[in-house]
Structures are given as C-alpha cells and as structure tokens.
N, C-alpha and C positions, 0 to 999 in steps of 0.2 A: 943598785939600780938595775943591773943586767938581770937579777933573779926575778924582778918584778915583772918584766916584759912579757913572758909566756902567760902567765896568770891573767895579765890585763888583756891580752889577746883572746884567751878563752872566754872571758867574761863578755867581751864586745860581740864575739861569733854567737854566744848564747843568746843574748838579748836580740841579735839581729834575727836568728831563727825564730824565736817567739813572736816578734814583730810579723814576720813573714807568715806564720800560722795563723795568727789573729786576723790579719787581713784577708787571708784565704777563706777562713771561716765566715767572716762577715760578707765576703762575695758570694759565697755559696747560699747564705740565707737571704741575702737580697734578690739573689737569682730566683730562688725557690719562691719567694713571696712575690716577685714581679709575675712568675709563671701562673701562680694560683690566682693572683689577682686579675691576670689577663683572661684566664679560663673561666672565671666566675662571671665576669662582666657580660660576655656573649650569651652565657647560659640563662642569666638573669633577663637578658633582652629578649631571647627565645621564648622565655616563659611567658613575659609580658605581651609578646606578639601573638602568642598561640590563639586562634580565633574559638570563640564560645559557641559550642554547637546550638543550633536553633532547635526548638521542641518540633516534634513531627506534627505535621498539620493533621486536623480531625479527620477521620473518614467520611467519605462523602455520602449524604443522606438523601435518598428520594422521597420528596415530599407527597403525602396521600393527596387523593383528589377530593373524596367526601368523607374520609376517615380523619381522626385528629393527628396532628403531629405528636411525635413521641417526646419532644423536648420542650422545656420551658424557654421561651424567647421573646424578645421584643419584635412584634410583627403588625403592620396594618395590611387588611387583606380585603380585596374587592373579589366576589365570586359570582359569577354572572352565569346562568342558566339559561339556554334557549330550547326549549321542549315543544316538539311540533308532532301534530297528530291530525287526522282527519276531522275529529270532532272540535279540536280547539288547539289554539297555540298559547302556550305559558311561558313567561319569563320571570322566575324569582331572582333577585338580585339581593345578595346578602354582603355585610360588610362585618368584618372582625378585627377587633383590637386586642392584642395581648401584650401585658407589661409585665417584666420581671421585678417582683418585690424583694426577693431573695434569690440567690444563684440557681436554685433547683424549683423555685416556686413562681408561678406567674397567675395573675388575674385576667380573666377573659370577658369580653362582652360581644354580643352578636346582635345586629338589628338588620332590618331591611324592609323591602316592600316587594310586590308581586303584581304584575300586570297579566290578565287573563282575557283572551279573546276567543269566545266560543264561535262556532261556524254559523249558528242561527240564533244567536241570543245577544244580550247586552254585555259589552265589554266593561270591565272595571279594574281599578288599580286599587290596592289595599295594603295597609302595613299589616306585618306578621307579628307574631309574639316575639319580644326581645328575649334574651336569655343571658344570665350573668353565671360566673363560675370560677373555679380556679383549677389549675393543673400542677401537680407535684411530680418532677421527673426523677427517676432513680437509676443511676448508673450500676451496671451489673458486670463489671469488669470491662476489659478493653473492648470488646465488640458487641455487647449486649446492653440494651437500655430498656427500662419500664417506666411507665407513667401511671398515675391515676388522676381521674377527673371527678369532680362533683359540682352539681350547679342546678340552677332551676330556670324555667321560664317565667316570664310575667305576663300574665293574661290581659292584655290590652289590645291584641290586635283587632283590626277592623272586621266587622260582619259578625260580630258576636252578640249575646244577650237574647232576650227573648223576643225582641222585634228587629231582626237583623236587616240589613240591607242584603237582599238574596244574591246580587251580583258580587258583592264583596265577599260575602259568605263562600260562595261558588269559586272564587279565585283561590281562597285558602284551602277550602274542602270540597272535592278531593284534589283539585288541580294542582295545589302546591305540594301536596303530599307526593303525587305521582311524578310531578315535574322535577323533584329532588331524589328520585329513585327510591322513594320511602325510607330514607336515612334520617331525615330531619323532620320526622312526624310531629314532634312537640312544638315547632315553631308555627305551624298552620292548625293546630287544635286550639282555636281563639277562645273557647270556653273553658279550657283546663289550664291550671297550673301544673307543671310538670317537673317534679324532682329528678334529676339523672345523676347516675353514677356510671363510672366506666373505667376499664383498664385497657392498657396496651403493652405489648412485648415485641420487640424488635432486635433482629440481628443486622448489625450494619458494618460491612467489611468487604475488601476485594471489589470495591465499586459496585456493590450489590446491597439492597435493603429488602428483607423480609419481614413484615410486620403483621401481628394478629391484634384484633380489637374484638372487645366485648361490651355492650352497653345495655343498661336497664332503665327504662323509662316508666315512671308510675304516674298516670294522667289522673288528676283529682279536679272534678267539676267545681267551679266556684261562681258560674253564671249560666244563664241561658238553659236552665232545667226543662223548659218547655219545648226545646228545640233539640237538645241532646240528653236522651234519657238515662244514659249511663253515668252513674255516679263517680265511676272510676274504671280505668282500663290500664292494662300492662302490656308494654311493648318490648320485645328484645330486638337488638341490632347487632349482628356479627359482621366481621370483615377481615379480608386477607388482601394485603398490598405487597406487590412485587415490583421492585424498581432496578434498573441497571444503567450505569454510565458508559456508553461506547466511547465517549470523550467527556474530558472535565467538565465541558460547558453545556453539557445536554444530557438528561436522563430520559429513558423510555420506560413506562410503567404500566401495569395492569392491576385492576382492583376488583376482586370479587366481594359482594355484598349480600346478606340474607337478612331479611326483616320478618319477625313472626309475632302475631298477636297471641300473647300467652292467656290474656283475658280481653274479650271485646264483645260483650253481650249482644250488641246490635248485629255484628257480622255473624255471630253464633246463630242468631234467630233465623238467618238467611239459608242455613243449612248447606252453605257451599264452602267446602273447605279450601277451595282454591284462592279465595280471597283473603284467608288467613295468613298467608305468607308470600313472600315475594324475593326472586333471585334476581340480581342484576350484575352486569359486568361494564365496567368502564376502563377504557385505555386510551394513552396518547403520549406525546412527547411534552417535556418541560425544559425550558432553558435556565441556566444558572449564571447568572452575570453578576461578577465581582465588581463593585462600584469603588470600595476602598476596603481597609482591614476590617471593618465592622458592617458594612452596609452591603447588601445582596438583593437583587431584583430576581425572582424565579417565576416568570409567567410561563403558562402552559395552557395547552387546548386538549379536552379529551371528548370521546364519544362514548355514551352510555346506552345499553339495549337491554331488554328484558331477556329472560332465559326461559324458566319453566313456563310463565305467562309473561306476556308484554306488561310493561310498566303502566299499569293503568287497568280498568275493568275490561276483560277481554270481551270482544264481540260488540263494544259500544262505539267503537271507532276512535277511542281516546287512548289507544296504545301510542305511547310516546317513543320518539327518536331524541336523545338528549344531547346537546352540544353544551360542554362546559368551558367557560373562558375564565381562567383563574390567575389573579395577579397579586401575589404576596411581596411585601417589602420588608426585608429584615433589617433591622439597625441596632 
C-alpha cells in the first residue's frame, strides 16, 4: 500500500495539469472569438451606415432666344415678340410643344398668330404656318452636346392663295419675317411648304454655354402661284449663342444671327444685294426657377437689334426694335 501512494499522487497531478491546460485553451479561444465578433459588428454597422454618394448635377445650360435648344426635352413654351418701328408695330406670338418619345428623341410642334398694325393702313391678325418636326440629341462626352433637327411647315397660314386678304398677307409678309429677326422665315411664307434640316453643337460647362447652329430651309410653293412667282427658294440661317450664369438662378446671354437667301429670284431681280442677307443681335437675362426635381420655369426678356442693316427694309421706316418675352416650362 505504501508503494502505491507516490504513483497515485503523480497520476492525480498529471490529470490536474491537463485539465488546467484545456480550460486555459478554451478560455483563450473564447476570448479571441469574442474579440473577433466584437470587431466585426461595428465594421458591418459602419459599412451599412456609409452614405451613398449622389450623382453630380448636370451642368447649367443657357437656353437660346431664337435658336433651337440642343437637348431633347419635355417643354411647353410661349414666345412673344413686340416689334416696333415708325412704319408699323408687329406682334408675332408663337407656341411650342416638345415631348420626348425616347431619352434622346423629341417630337416638336409650333403654331401661332401675328398681329400687325401699320401706321397708315389696315390692322390685321392672322394665323401663321404651323410646323412639325423631331429633334435628336447626341451627347459628345462630359461637356459637349450635339443635336439634329428635321421638320416641315404646313402651308395653311392666313393670307395665302391667289386672292388673299392683303392685310393678313401683309401681317405675315414681310412683317412677320422681320419681326422675328428673319430667323423663322418659313412660318410666315404662307404659300410655301418648307422642309427644314438643321444641326447644333454646344459646349456646356463652368456655368457657361457656347452654341453654334446651322439651318437649311427649302421653300416649295404649293399655292398662290399668281401672287408668289417663285416656285422655290432656299434660305440659310446661322447662329451663335453665348450664355453665362453669374448665379445659379439667372443667366445672361447674347445671340448673333445671320440669314442668307441662297436662292430668291424675286429679291435677286431687285438687284439689291443688301436685302439678300441680314445680321441681328439679341441679348438679355433669363431666370431659372426650380419648381421640383423635374419642373423648371425659365422666363426671360431679350432685346434684338439689326446690325449691318436694320431688321427690315432700310429706308422704309420699317426698321424694327424687337423685344422678346420668352416663357418656357420644362417638365
């Protein structure tokens, strides 16, 4: 019995040491697991709480006065002109609707009427030729955009045909043409259907817009051959728009326009090269009022003056000073 005690004691000590080691190992593993779990939970919470960055807002675009916008958009627009001269006062009032059918494609319709008050003649109000067309917008990187337009007028304006009401005809020709700075000739050529093609390119960035435009109008006579002798005429219109935002809610802009009759037999017969082309300059402020995330109101007022020759037949007293009130609503 005495010989068995030391062996028993050694066995008990060995089991005790093994138990202590197992407990210590379990304690270390438990501590490591707790530390890992504790560090993972805040990391996951931080990841879930990290804010998602918002996309950068699009650069501010200065909308032109009488040129076309470079983007396809949903817009309704009232565009009123008050043209004053010694010979007559003329007020073309035009309406436009633009509706996107694809992200970069919009269909467009324009219509309106004109009021003409000669100094010594009969006043008249007449409807102008409506126009329909489509605009395709093409982004060219971050700061450049281009657009292409194709359309036609519908020759149903008042004062047309072989026996026109001359007061209504006079409201459209030439009063409406010169009252709109010779930019919208096709709307007032009431005996002609006019296919129109054009293109624009614009730089938009740093609160600035620079836009170039070129348009070709081919006038084709469809009625009134006894009044308008030319079976066809070709008109070219070019424009340069520059706009700047001194503050986000307002832009200041100027617009240089040039129109040229590439073919106009009636004008060519007059042997007066000055009536074949016309330079005008328009300038003014425009407000940019955000109504909600999709709706904007962008009203503006501009003044247009003739440059090389006044906007009208020089020497007749019909040289216009043009005030444009433009109210587009984007949605």
